[in-house]
BAROTOR-194290 format. One line per 4 residues: number of its first residue (from 1); for each residue x negated, y negated, z of C-alpha. Coordinates in steps of 0.25 Angstrom, whole numbers, plus 5000, padded with zeros to 4 digits. Example, Ala and Ser with C-alpha at 12.3 -4.5 7.8 and 13.67 -1.06 7.14 Angstrom:
BEGIN
1) 4951,5018,5031  4945,5004,5029
# end
This chain:
BEGIN
1) 4737,4572,5411  4736,4581,5424  4722,4576,5429  4717,4561,5430
5) 4704,4557,5436  4699,4543,5439  4684,4538,5439  4682,4525,5444
9) 4673,4515,5450  4666,4503,5447  4652,4499,5442  4648,4485,5438
13) 4635,4479,5430  4630,4466,5427  4629,4461,5413  4619,4470,5406
17) 4617,4479,5418  4624,4491,5412  4617,4490,5399  4603,4489,5406
21) 4606,4501,5414  4610,4509,5401  4597,4505,5394  4589,4510,5406
25) 4596,4523,5406  4602,4521,5420  4615,4527,5415  4619,4542,5410
29) 4627,4539,5398  4635,4550,5391  4646,4553,5383  4660,4553,5388
33) 4667,4566,5389  4682,4565,5394  4682,4580,5397  4672,4577,5409
37) 4683,4569,5415  4693,4579,5417  4686,4592,5416  4675,4590,5426
41) 4677,4589,5440  4673,4575,5445  4663,4580,5454  4655,4587,5442
45) 4658,4576,5432  4644,4569,5433  4635,4581,5432  4643,4587,5421
49) 4642,4574,5412  4627,4574,5415  4625,4588,5412  4632,4587,5399
53) 4624,4575,5395  4612,4584,5393  4599,4589,5400  4593,4576,5404
57) 4606,4574,5412  4607,4588,5418  4597,4586,5429  4604,4574,5434
61) 4617,4581,5434  4612,4591,5444  4606,4581,5454  4612,4583,5467
65) 4623,4574,5472  4614,4570,5483  4599,4571,5479  4595,4572,5493
69) 4601,4586,5494  4592,4591,5482
# end
């Protein structure tokens, strides 16, 4: 009750586009975990979720925010 976070934005797809993108593996799809929302700092959320999805995603989680700085 003492903390609240808002995550908002907008994404739009034409009919069938999202289904096609999911079939093409264009999205990382993982299990929801409410602990992430309030126990992780927003700046660390993306990396934490990817790391917890397993080895395949850990490499992506460690990409620099700006790849040109790598």
